[in-house]
RODO-2510 file (C-alpha; in nm, 4 decimals, decimal comma):
residues 558
     n   res          X          Y          Z
     1     m     0,0004     0,0042     0,0021
     2     q     0,1294     0,3419    -0,1087
     3     t     0,1356     0,5416     0,2200
     4     p     0,0595     0,9707     0,1606
     5     f     0,3232     1,0393     0,3668
     6     s     0,6797     1,1691     0,2545
     7     h     0,8332     1,1742     0,5969
     8     q     0,9418     0,8123     0,6412
     9     a     1,0035     0,5789     0,9355
    10     s     1,3765     0,5485     1,0477
    11     n     1,4051     0,2457     0,8803
    12     g     1,3178     0,3980     0,5897
    13     s     1,0492     0,2025     0,4590
    14     r     0,7065     0,2952     0,6732
    15     p     0,5464     0,6389     0,8273
    16     r     0,5315     0,6337     1,1697
    17     v     0,1801     0,7353     1,2930
    18     l     0,1594     0,8766     1,6667
    19     v    -0,1888     0,6979     1,7712
    20     t    -0,3127     0,9274     2,1366
    21     g    -0,5052     0,6615     2,3129
    22     g    -0,4063     0,4102     2,1330
    23     s    -0,3986     0,1758     2,4114
    24     g    -0,8181     0,2282     2,4802
    25     f    -1,1223     0,0961     2,2548
    26     i    -1,0818     0,3172     1,9034
    27     g    -0,7399     0,3616     1,9197
    28     s    -0,6587     0,0480     1,9484
    29     h    -0,8290    -0,0903     1,6375
    30     v    -0,6835     0,2117     1,4906
    31     v    -0,3391     0,0646     1,5151
    32     d    -0,4525    -0,2693     1,4250
    33     v    -0,5424    -0,1269     1,0946
    34     l    -0,2405     0,1079     1,0332
    35     a    -0,0281    -0,1821     1,0841
    36     r    -0,2490    -0,3644     0,7935
    37     g    -0,1892    -0,0267     0,5856
    38     g     0,1794    -0,0077     0,5552
    39     y     0,1927     0,1910     0,8498
    40     e     0,4338     0,1991     1,2202
    41     p     0,2004     0,3105     1,4694
    42     r     0,2987     0,4542     1,8123
    43     i     0,0780     0,4691     2,1449
    44     f     0,0722     0,7461     2,3599
    45     d    -0,1697     0,6223     2,6371
    46     l    -0,1715     0,6646     3,0330
    47     r    -0,1204     0,2834     3,0280
    48     e     0,0142    -0,0030     2,7704
    49     s    -0,2718    -0,1057     2,5667
    50     p    -0,4433    -0,4476     2,7228
    51     h    -0,5576    -0,5277     2,3871
    52     h    -0,2044    -0,6037     2,2052
    53     e     0,0585    -0,8346     2,2873
    54     r     0,3285    -0,6532     2,5296
    55     g     0,6139    -0,5050     2,3073
    56     s     0,4215    -0,5300     1,9860
    57     v     0,3442    -0,1782     1,9004
    58     a     0,5760     0,0912     2,0538
    59     t     0,4446     0,2874     2,3099
    60     v     0,5044     0,6195     2,4985
    61     v     0,3551     0,6467     2,8186
    62     g     0,2760     0,9484     2,9095
    63     d    -0,0483     1,2407     3,0057
    64     a    -0,1631     1,4305     2,6638
    65     t    -0,1934     1,7518     2,8427
    66     d     0,2349     1,7299     2,9125
    67     p     0,3572     1,8604     2,5462
    68     k     0,7187     1,7718     2,6060
    69     a     0,5736     1,4442     2,6816
    70     l     0,4064     1,4559     2,3031
    71     e     0,7183     1,5796     2,1356
    72     r     0,9426     1,3119     2,2293
    73     a     0,6603     1,0982     2,1231
    74     m     0,5943     1,2631     1,7972
    75     e     0,9712     1,1975     1,7029
    76     g     1,0282     1,0419     1,3513
    77     c     0,6166     1,0398     1,2870
    78     s     0,4587     1,1484     1,0220
    79     a     0,0882     1,2650     1,1469
    80     v    -0,0705     1,2324     1,4499
    81     i    -0,4246     1,0409     1,5353
    82     h    -0,5049     1,2024     1,8208
    83     l    -0,7895     1,0316     2,0292
    84     s    -0,7589     1,0554     2,3742
    85     a    -1,0122     1,2151     2,5352
    86     m    -1,2810     1,1770     2,8525
    87     a    -1,5503     1,0825     2,6115
    88     d    -1,7967     0,9687     2,8422
    89     v    -2,0854     1,2245     2,8923
    90     g    -2,1762     1,1159     3,2039
    91     h    -1,7639     1,1284     3,3446
    92     v    -1,7837     1,4386     3,1510
    93     q    -2,1017     1,6144     3,3361
    94     a    -1,9875     1,4801     3,6941
    95     d    -1,6402     1,6428     3,6284
    96     p    -1,6299     1,9382     3,4101
    97     v    -1,2871     2,0645     3,4849
    98     g    -1,1080     1,7317     3,4710
    99     a    -1,3522     1,6982     3,0857
   100     e    -1,1675     2,0641     2,9999
   101     r    -0,8541     1,9301     3,1057
   102     a    -0,9037     1,5921     2,8951
   103     n    -1,0183     1,7286     2,6352
   104     a    -0,9403     2,0856     2,5058
   105     r    -0,6531     2,1457     2,6860
   106     a    -0,5291     1,8076     2,5893
   107     t    -0,5907     1,8639     2,2276
   108     a    -0,4130     2,2137     2,2623
   109     a    -0,1210     2,0305     2,4191
   110     v    -0,1224     1,8006     2,1175
   111     l    -0,1132     2,0691     1,8134
   112     e     0,1659     2,2727     2,0222
   113     a     0,3160     1,9910     2,0221
   114     a     0,3185     1,8798     1,6384
   115     r     0,3568     2,2534     1,5481
   116     n     0,7300     2,2164     1,7081
   117     t     0,8183     1,8806     1,5853
   118     e     0,6995     1,9850     1,2589
   119     v     0,3901     1,6999     1,2202
   120     e     0,2788     1,6756     0,8734
   121     r    -0,0811     1,6044     1,0052
   122     v    -0,2999     1,5931     1,3381
   123     v    -0,6329     1,3955     1,2753
   124     y    -0,8557     1,5103     1,5737
   125     g    -1,1386     1,2682     1,7059
   126     s    -1,4256     1,5072     1,6954
   127     t    -1,8455     1,3840     1,7417
   128     i    -2,1482     1,3974     1,5604
   129     w    -2,2448     1,5210     1,9335
   130     v    -2,1316     1,8452     1,7747
   131     y    -2,4817     1,8923     1,5356
   132     s    -2,7014     1,8300     1,8696
   133     d    -2,7858     2,1613     1,9642
   134     c    -2,8784     2,2463     1,5978
   135     p    -3,2180     2,3084     1,4638
   136     e    -3,2005     2,1228     1,1849
   137     q    -3,2614     1,7900     1,2216
   138     v    -3,1063     1,6497     0,8596
   139     v    -2,7144     1,8003     0,9123
   140     d    -2,4147     1,7772     0,7666
   141     e    -2,0590     1,9244     0,7649
   142     s    -2,1148     2,2133     0,6093
   143     t    -2,4379     2,2223     0,8565
   144     r    -2,4036     2,5629     1,0908
   145     l    -2,3384     2,4867     1,4508
   146     a    -2,4551     2,6265     1,7411
   147     h    -2,3978     2,7197     2,0875
   148     p    -2,3694     2,3699     2,2432
   149     g    -2,5955     2,2836     2,5314
   150     h    -2,3664     2,0353     2,6852
   151     l    -2,0355     2,0378     2,8236
   152     y    -1,8967     1,7196     2,6730
   153     t    -1,9574     1,9206     2,3344
   154     a    -1,8280     2,2563     2,4125
   155     t    -1,4793     2,0666     2,4762
   156     k    -1,5054     1,8353     2,1272
   157     l    -1,5654     2,2204     1,9682
   158     a    -1,2920     2,3557     2,1059
   159     g    -1,0595     2,0855     2,0054
   160     e    -1,2102     2,1869     1,6690
   161     l    -1,1730     2,4945     1,6764
   162     y    -0,7652     2,5074     1,7819
   163     c    -0,7236     2,2847     1,4646
   164     r    -0,8237     2,5559     1,2532
   165     s    -0,6299     2,7804     1,4501
   166     y    -0,3101     2,6217     1,3826
   167     a    -0,3721     2,5504     1,0732
   168     e    -0,4332     2,9430     0,9947
   169     l    -0,1498     3,0811     1,2153
   170     y     0,1367     2,8106     1,2277
   171     g     0,0304     2,6229     0,9082
   172     v    -0,0373     2,2614     1,0709
   173     d    -0,2289     2,0261     0,8950
   174     y    -0,5770     1,8998     1,0297
   175     t    -0,8394     1,6661     0,9351
   176     i    -1,1726     1,6623     1,1768
   177     l    -1,3695     1,3500     1,2046
   178     r    -1,7093     1,3726     1,3821
   179     f    -1,8047     1,0207     1,4565
   180     g    -2,0892     0,8313     1,5346
   181     i    -2,1703     0,6458     1,8036
   182     p    -1,9431     0,3675     1,8036
   183     y    -1,9870     0,0319     1,9427
   184     g    -1,8406    -0,3564     1,9132
   185     p    -1,5329    -0,5561     2,0492
   186     r    -1,3194    -0,3654     2,2768
   187     a    -1,5693    -0,1476     2,4203
   188     r    -1,6308    -0,0703     2,7976
   189     v    -1,9379    -0,1424     2,9707
   190     a    -2,0489     0,1872     3,0305
   191     a    -2,1416     0,2299     2,6696
   192     v    -2,4804     0,1484     2,5865
   193     v    -2,4704    -0,1174     2,4105
   194     p    -2,2422    -0,3388     2,6044
   195     a    -2,4135    -0,2021     2,8928
   196     m    -2,7161    -0,3396     2,7034
   197     v    -2,5659    -0,6809     2,6535
   198     e    -2,4418    -0,7368     3,0076
   199     r    -2,7345    -0,6771     3,1935
   200     a    -2,8993    -0,9203     2,9266
   201     l    -2,6577    -1,2016     2,9692
   202     n    -2,7066    -1,1870     3,3584
   203     g    -3,0722    -1,2096     3,3211
   204     e    -3,1577    -0,8425     3,4203
   205     p    -3,3861    -0,6217     3,2688
   206     l    -3,2989    -0,3556     2,9860
   207     t    -3,3771    -0,0156     3,0910
   208     v    -3,4727     0,2194     2,8074
   209     a    -3,4780     0,6391     2,8789
   210     g    -3,8293     0,7904     2,8217
   211     d    -3,9906     0,6251     2,4918
   212     g    -3,7241     0,5085     2,3783
   213     s    -3,7295     0,7191     2,0306
   214     q    -3,4124     0,9000     2,0939
   215     g    -3,1738     0,8151     1,7801
   216     r    -2,8756     0,7380     1,7207
   217     r    -2,5924     0,7144     1,4161
   218     f    -2,4102     0,4351     1,5399
   219     v    -2,0345     0,3148     1,3571
   220     y    -1,9298    -0,0535     1,4247
   221     v    -1,5524     0,0259     1,5302
   222     e    -1,3648    -0,1836     1,2802
   223     d    -1,5477     0,0493     1,0231
   224     l    -1,4796     0,3328     1,2155
   225     a    -1,0730     0,2680     1,2428
   226     e    -1,0531     0,2198     0,8886
   227     g    -1,2304     0,5486     0,8543
   228     i    -0,9717     0,7343     1,0912
   229     v    -0,7207     0,6204     0,9193
   230     a    -0,8303     0,7356     0,5483
   231     g    -0,8320     1,0377     0,6824
   232     l    -0,4753     1,0594     0,6547
   233     r    -0,5570     1,0949     0,2833
   234     p    -0,3873     1,3696     0,0801
   235     g    -0,7294     1,5255    -0,0081
   236     a    -0,8395     1,4596     0,3835
   237     a    -0,6101     1,7888     0,4521
   238     n    -0,8008     2,0883     0,6390
   239     r    -1,1331     1,9288     0,5787
   240     v    -1,4188     1,7829     0,7986
   241     f    -1,5556     1,4666     0,8231
   242     n    -1,8418     1,2821     0,9181
   243     l    -1,7813     0,8839     1,0128
   244     a    -2,1445     0,7630     1,1121
   245     g    -2,3207     0,4873     0,9993
   246     t    -2,6213     0,4655     0,7371
   247     e    -2,8962     0,3721     0,9922
   248     t    -3,0846     0,5184     1,2697
   249     t    -3,1100     0,3528     1,5463
   250     t    -3,3347     0,4115     1,8229
   251     i    -3,2776     0,3695     2,1942
   252     l    -3,5406     0,0831     2,1720
   253     e    -3,4433    -0,0683     1,8568
   254     i    -3,1112    -0,1309     2,0735
   255     a    -3,2770    -0,2803     2,2966
   256     q    -3,4610    -0,4709     2,0816
   257     t    -3,1694    -0,5970     1,8808
   258     v    -3,0298    -0,7064     2,1877
   259     r    -3,3482    -0,9247     2,3231
   260     d    -3,3303    -1,0559     1,9991
   261     l    -2,9868    -1,2325     1,9926
   262     l    -2,9787    -1,2936     2,3633
   263     g    -3,2986    -1,4513     2,4656
   264     d    -3,6380    -1,2817     2,5762
   265     v    -3,5201    -1,0354     2,8941
   266     e    -3,7841    -0,7635     2,9573
   267     i    -3,7654    -0,4211     2,8609
   268     v    -3,8255    -0,0978     3,1709
   269     h    -3,9092     0,2321     3,0013
   270     t    -3,7700     0,4609     3,3001
   271     e    -3,7597     0,8925     3,2915
   272     a    -3,5617     1,0114     3,0276
   273     r    -3,2410     1,1763     3,0770
   274     a    -3,1929     1,5590     3,1222
   275     g    -2,9098     1,6833     2,8286
   276     d    -2,9484     1,3409     2,6198
   277     f    -2,8708     1,3932     2,2934
   278     g    -3,2168     1,3474     2,1144
   279     g    -3,0177     1,2217     1,7238
   280     k    -2,9980     1,4040     1,4336
   281     e    -2,9806     1,2132     1,0647
   282     v    -2,6114     1,2846     1,0242
   283     s    -2,4871     1,2362     0,6359
   284     s    -2,1791     1,0901     0,6036
   285     e    -2,1662     1,1491     0,1894
   286     r    -1,8675     1,3842     0,2033
   287     a    -1,6896     1,0824     0,3376
   288     q    -1,8135     0,8229     0,0425
   289     t    -1,7148     1,0635    -0,1695
   290     e    -1,3758     1,2289    -0,0945
   291     l    -1,2345     0,9281     0,1230
   292     g    -1,4300     0,6009    -0,0683
   293     w    -1,5252     0,5642     0,2843
   294     s    -1,8954     0,4458     0,4368
   295     a    -1,9971     0,1983     0,7304
   296     s    -2,0731    -0,1641     0,6064
   297     t    -2,2035    -0,3173     0,8790
   298     p    -2,5056    -0,3079     0,9837
   299     f    -2,6093    -0,2467     1,3464
   300     r    -2,7863    -0,5735     1,3892
   301     e    -2,4842    -0,7374     1,2782
   302     g    -2,2249    -0,5473     1,4805
   303     v    -2,4457    -0,6174     1,7709
   304     r    -2,3986    -0,9653     1,6548
   305     r    -2,0193    -0,9631     1,6208
   306     y    -1,9914    -0,8025     1,9944
   307     v    -2,1927    -1,0828     2,1092
   308     e    -1,9776    -1,2891     1,9969
   309     w    -1,7108    -1,1299     2,1007
   310     r    -1,7937    -1,1038     2,4935
   311     r    -1,8880    -1,4538     2,4762
   312     a    -1,5091    -1,4821     2,4272
   313     n    -1,3855    -1,2697     2,6660
   314     e    -1,4123    -1,0676     2,9470
   315     p    -1,5879    -0,7357     2,9647
   316     v    -1,3859    -0,4711     2,9703
   317     e    -1,4941    -0,3250     3,2875
   318     g    -1,5435     0,1006     3,3022
   319     v    -1,7464     0,2983     3,5916
   320     p    -2,1381     0,1836     3,4959
   321     v    -2,4364     0,3092     3,2585
   322     r    -2,5927     0,5480     3,5308
   323     q    -2,9055     0,3689     3,3951
   324     p    -3,2603     0,4490     3,5780
   325     v    -3,3233     0,1414     3,8333
   326     p    -3,7210     0,0498     3,7733
   327     a    -3,7132    -0,0150     4,1739
   328     p    -3,7017     0,2927     4,3995
   329     v    -3,3491     0,2675     4,5386
   330     s    -3,4346     0,3575     4,8745
   331     a    -3,6452     0,0349     4,9411
   332     p    -3,4092    -0,1741     5,0577
   333     w    -3,3233    -0,0234     5,3332
   334     r    -3,6279     0,1396     5,4348
   335     g    -3,7733    -0,1570     5,4730
   336     r    -3,4943    -0,2290     5,7075
   337     l    -3,4864     0,0757     5,9142
   338     t    -3,8596     0,1607     5,9624
   339     p    -3,9661    -0,1591     6,2121
   340     r    -3,7306    -0,0640     6,4212
   341     f    -3,8510     0,2623     6,5016
   342     p    -4,1924     0,2042     6,7550
   343     a    -4,5437     0,2252     6,6297
   344     l    -4,6284     0,6070     6,7868
   345     p    -5,0253     0,6981     6,7786
   346     a    -4,9124     1,0586     6,6896
   347     p    -4,7626     1,1222     6,3455
   348     i    -4,6088     1,4153     6,4307
   349     a    -4,4242     1,2422     6,7494
   350     r    -4,3006     0,9870     6,4471
   351     r    -4,2059     1,2572     6,2467
   352     a    -3,9999     1,4091     6,4749
   353     l    -3,8571     1,0803     6,6275
   354     a    -3,7916     0,9496     6,2574
   355     t    -3,5894     1,2750     6,1683
   356     a    -3,4126     1,2676     6,5375
   357     a    -3,2671     0,9248     6,4423
   358     a    -3,1775     1,0076     6,0587
   359     a    -2,9933     1,3394     6,2530
   360     g    -2,7834     1,1582     6,4760
   361     l    -2,7145     0,8557     6,2006
   362     l    -2,5765     1,1639     5,9747
   363     a    -2,3861     1,3337     6,2325
   364     w    -2,2200     1,0138     6,3731
   365     g    -2,1610     0,8987     5,9465
   366     v    -1,9195     1,1886     5,8877
   367     a    -1,7576     1,2383     6,2609
   368     s    -1,7304     0,8730     6,2950
   369     d    -1,4062     0,6475     6,2316
   370     d    -1,5882     0,3696     6,2741
   371     s    -1,8452     0,5131     6,0841
   372     f    -1,7402     0,3110     5,7248
   373     s    -1,7657    -0,0191     5,8462
   374     a    -2,0561     0,0160     6,0001
   375     f    -2,2462     0,1565     5,6787
   376     a    -2,0463    -0,0529     5,4859
   377     a    -2,2586    -0,3536     5,6175
   378     l    -2,5785    -0,1647     5,5730
   379     f    -2,5295    -0,0966     5,2256
   380     g    -2,2752    -0,3286     5,0481
   381     i    -2,0004    -0,0566     5,0408
   382     r    -1,6728    -0,0601     5,0265
   383     p    -1,3332    -0,0113     4,8584
   384     a    -1,2973    -0,2685     4,5858
   385     t    -1,0669    -0,5189     4,6133
   386     s    -1,0863    -0,7017     4,2998
   387     v    -1,1876    -0,7197     3,9832
   388     r    -1,2927    -1,0298     3,7613
   389     t    -1,0469    -1,0679     3,4861
   390     s    -0,9173    -1,3320     3,2658
   391     r    -0,5589    -1,2168     3,2476
   392     p    -0,3375    -1,4074     3,4967
   393     q    -0,2582    -1,0512     3,6903
   394     v    -0,2567    -0,9068     4,0201
   395     g    -0,2666    -0,5157     4,1569
   396     v    -0,0601    -0,4102     4,3411
   397     i    -0,0203    -0,1116     4,5829
   398     v     0,2732     0,0350     4,7616
   399     d     0,2011     0,2847     5,0719
   400     a     0,4996     0,4847     5,0428
   401     p     0,6045     0,8558     5,1615
   402     s     0,6748     1,0517     4,8416
   403     s     1,0709     1,0167     4,9881
   404     l     1,0354     0,6410     4,8189
   405     v     0,8200     0,6791     4,5646
   406     v     1,1118     0,6537     4,3374
   407     p     1,3131     0,4100     4,4654
   408     v     1,0088     0,1652     4,5011
   409     s     0,8949     0,1407     4,1650
   410     a     1,2491     0,0737     4,0458
   411     q     1,2571    -0,1868     4,2820
   412     l     0,9500    -0,3298     4,1615
   413     k     1,1386    -0,2699     3,7845
   414     r     1,4159    -0,4516     3,8801
   415     a     1,2129    -0,7352     3,9840
   416     g     0,9708    -0,7406     3,6613
   417     a     0,7103    -0,6046     3,8123
   418     s     0,5027    -0,2480     3,8512
   419     g     0,2386    -0,1125     4,1314
   420     s     0,0697     0,1725     4,2321
   421     i     0,2188     0,4052     4,4243
   422     a    -0,0498     0,5497     4,7248
   423     t     0,1171     0,8434     4,8898
   424     n    -0,0511     1,1799     5,0515
   425     g     0,2945     1,4175     5,0232
   426     e     0,3738     1,6377     4,7408
   427     v     0,5133     1,4788     4,5052
   428     d     0,7425     1,7023     4,1586
   429     p     0,6702     1,6409     3,8371
   430     a     1,0315     1,4892     3,7325
   431     t     0,9015     1,2067     4,0342
   432     v     0,5969     1,1751     3,8814
   433     g     0,8259     1,1122     3,5114
   434     d     1,0548     0,8817     3,6912
   435     v     0,8211     0,6304     3,8080
   436     r     0,6532     0,6198     3,4892
   437     a     0,9275     0,5573     3,3430
   438     n     0,9908     0,2526     3,6148
   439     g     0,6813     0,1426     3,4745
   440     s     0,4414     0,2314     3,7599
   441     d     0,2262     0,4633     3,8272
   442     l     0,0622     0,6820     4,1317
   443     i    -0,2487     0,7172     4,3154
   444     p    -0,3577     0,9336     4,5452
   445     r    -0,4005     0,8285     4,9219
   446     l    -0,7034     0,9998     5,0983
   447     k    -0,5771     1,1212     5,5071
   448     g    -0,8187     0,9741     5,7614
   449     g    -1,1284     1,1721     5,7746
   450     g    -1,2220     1,1943     6,1700
   451     p    -1,4717     1,4948     6,2950
   452     v    -1,3803     1,7711     6,0099
   453     r    -1,1253     1,6429     5,7291
   454     w    -1,3953     1,4599     5,5474
   455     v    -1,5273     1,7924     5,3858
   456     g    -1,2427     1,8621     5,1733
   457     t    -1,2608     1,5206     5,0042
   458     r    -1,3128     1,6339     4,6722
   459     q    -1,0535     1,8500     4,6663
   460     q    -0,8321     1,6894     4,8049
   461     i    -0,8572     1,3966     4,5100
   462     k    -0,8836     1,6489     4,2233
   463     h    -0,5592     1,8039     4,4241
   464     m    -0,3497     1,5096     4,4019
   465     a    -0,5037     1,3546     4,0833
   466     r    -0,3791     1,6632     3,9185
   467     e    -0,0469     1,6376     4,1425
   468     l     0,0306     1,2743     4,0177
   469     g    -0,0820     1,3528     3,6113
   470     e    -0,4061     1,1425     3,6664
   471     s    -0,7424     1,2499     3,4461
   472     g    -1,0414     1,1082     3,4151
   473     h    -1,2159     0,8731     3,6571
   474     i    -0,9939     0,8551     3,9261
   475     y    -0,8643     0,5878     4,1675
   476     y    -0,7307     0,6051     4,5097
   477     a    -0,6214     0,4391     4,8183
   478     p    -0,8660     0,5301     5,0716
   479     p    -0,6753     0,5829     5,4436
   480     r    -0,5782     0,2858     5,6246
   481     h    -0,7527     0,4011     5,9218
   482     g    -1,0486     0,6368     5,9689
   483     f    -1,2176     0,6616     5,6396
   484     t    -1,6033     0,7558     5,6673
   485     i    -1,8695     0,7013     5,4603
   486     t    -1,9042     1,1139     5,4246
   487     q    -1,5025     1,0488     5,2255
   488     d    -1,6554     0,7600     5,0202
   489     l    -1,9088     0,9039     4,9281
   490     l    -1,7675     1,2621     4,8052
   491     g    -1,5342     1,0748     4,6268
   492     k    -1,7857     0,9250     4,3964
   493     t    -1,9272     1,2554     4,3608
   494     a    -1,5852     1,3762     4,2432
   495     g    -1,5797     1,0940     4,0101
   496     a    -1,3164     0,8735     4,1911
   497     s    -1,3346     0,4972     4,3452
   498     a    -1,1219     0,3746     4,6444
   499     i    -0,9088     0,0437     4,5856
   500     r    -0,7337    -0,1430     4,8589
   501     g    -0,5769    -0,4368     4,9159
   502     k    -0,7564    -0,7997     4,9863
   503     l    -0,4724    -0,8843     5,1905
   504     r    -0,1879    -0,6869     5,3226
   505     l     0,1800    -0,7967     5,3541
   506     s     0,4237    -0,6803     5,5701
   507     g     0,7701    -0,9131     5,6235
   508     s     0,8654    -1,1463     5,3389
   509     g     0,5726    -1,4031     5,4920
   510     s     0,3588    -1,6266     5,2885
   511     l     0,1292    -1,4693     5,0503
   512     g    -0,1280    -1,7219     5,1307
   513     s    -0,4199    -1,7575     4,8961
   514     v    -0,4013    -1,4577     4,5776
   515     h    -0,6166    -1,5452     4,2817
   516     r    -0,5696    -1,3172     3,9453
   517     g    -0,7654    -0,9818     3,9934
   518     d    -0,6784    -0,9145     4,3244
   519     v    -0,5123    -0,6450     4,4693
   520     v    -0,1992    -0,7083     4,6909
   521     e    -0,0925    -0,4087     4,9139
   522     v     0,2509    -0,3548     5,0610
   523     g     0,3562    -0,0725     5,3624
   524     a     0,7134     0,0688     5,2269
   525     g     0,7880     0,2998     5,5642
   526     r     1,1044     0,3960     5,6355
   527     g     1,2501     0,1520     5,8521
   528     s     1,0547    -0,1347     5,7299
   529     n     1,1684    -0,3878     5,5466
   530     w     1,0176    -0,3169     5,2180
   531     r     1,2704    -0,3790     4,9268
   532     a     1,2513    -0,7287     5,1090
   533     t     0,9054    -0,7612     5,0948
   534     l     0,8591    -0,6847     4,7609
   535     e     1,1261    -0,9155     4,6040
   536     a     0,8945    -1,1941     4,8376
   537     l     0,5954    -1,0714     4,6819
   538     t     0,7073    -1,0774     4,2973
   539     s     0,8987    -1,4115     4,3299
   540     e     0,5742    -1,5572     4,4417
   541     l     0,3446    -1,4048     4,2049
   542     r     0,6121    -1,5462     3,9240
   543     s     0,6366    -1,8747     4,0820
   544     r     0,2256    -1,8632     4,0594
   545     g     0,2667    -1,7781     3,6511
   546     l     0,0770    -1,4049     3,7550
   547     r     0,2220    -1,0992     3,7119
   548     a     0,2240    -0,8053     3,8850
   549     i     0,0458    -0,4519     3,7475
   550     p    -0,0434    -0,1323     3,8777
   551     a    -0,4252    -0,1568     4,0773
   552     d    -0,5378     0,1190     3,9375
   553     q    -0,4444    -0,0414     3,5739
   554     l    -0,5963    -0,3484     3,6579
   555     f    -0,9274    -0,1886     3,7128
   556     r    -0,9242     0,0565     3,3917
   557     q    -0,8563    -0,2703     3,2024
   558     g    -1,0817    -0,5332     3,3493
***
């Protein structure tokens, strides 16, 4: 295949293309298409790809908002396909500042790095959501866009505007590709099609928001990847293309398709979601005419392929889709608590007693270090300690002061392992880079709640995550003592989840019972023999055919 770029790879045979977000759902398929099409793909992502054999694709681990890291990754590249983003609209709504950083600011950083390294083209992955506020129902690339009502749309449109500005001011060529709703193998279970498939496989009802008439232009991910690579062609320079399917599929039709393929499961209608994309008829005629691309996989066939893939693979875990639950959430616990109140004849007295009891429980919950375990038993809330996976991997958390995070990561690297190093101390960017260069990463270690500190939980998690270079959904280590229920709930509002070891090691004793997908925690305080503990842990895991990886990576890849 004759590729369109003159800037050849170092071996003189294949142009090198950097794919930001290349370890993810869409990006991993783009990497496959590039490799088949005569390019030399290189991944830039926060993690190595779980979808490729280790070492099979050149990978640079880094943050897409770091121009210097991007410049190093772009060295020798002819083009950049920029797919790294916060793509889940629920995550965006929960963390608007993080969304701006991951979407708009990262795109500016990619363009700046491309300018400084003289990369020939930046291909930007946008979305058909940019049409969501247009009055027209039938839209194409010439449709005048309206001011966006949703933050996700705003951040993606900002990226498009940055592309145009860098082309005008600095001569950085771009191609903007507005994706339909992607689905197919490797998709996270947070997406609508995988979420419905997962519910059906578990025999659970499929929930449809409103009447289910909201239309979507889906696109099968392997078709989409072909279109993205077609965007590298010379004629695509400084052009905008829609890459969407030819069918408009309603949410109700998705549920019916899943039901038909997986059996007779119930479809339940719930209240419509605020800010939902009502759907447009999006034309991809320009892509067909100028790039020779069209989505060739019918929706039903694409879902069938995803189901076939899912039956052979573990699900790619993510934050679950926030689907409304048919039954009221409060019913299970209210039934347990209400009978404990005495049956008083006066309604006013009963209300006063219930209010006082609730206030007492709340005060205890926010102030007491013992509240988490008690509430956890009542509601089934607890930090995650394992994940279901088919990979022979164990997540490792090493609790260490900031002064030891680099030595700990170096020790893990020497042992052929990696881990999540949990710290609540100040860490400078150079230290973060050194830890990542050793193959490990850093996660926030939350301080104990107590009677007052819980108030700053959101800010504490977000500040530490920014300092450690974490974005998107955050995984953090809870305090070993004093973790309150309020801290857990406030952490969730910050888009964060608590993880801790299923077992905690101190010394070099027996590892005991540990299985793939479990998390092991190790303390590395000053004065402890943490080197021997890590050596014993990694040696024991190897003898059992298990590999130590960062605990947050274990949860992200499932």
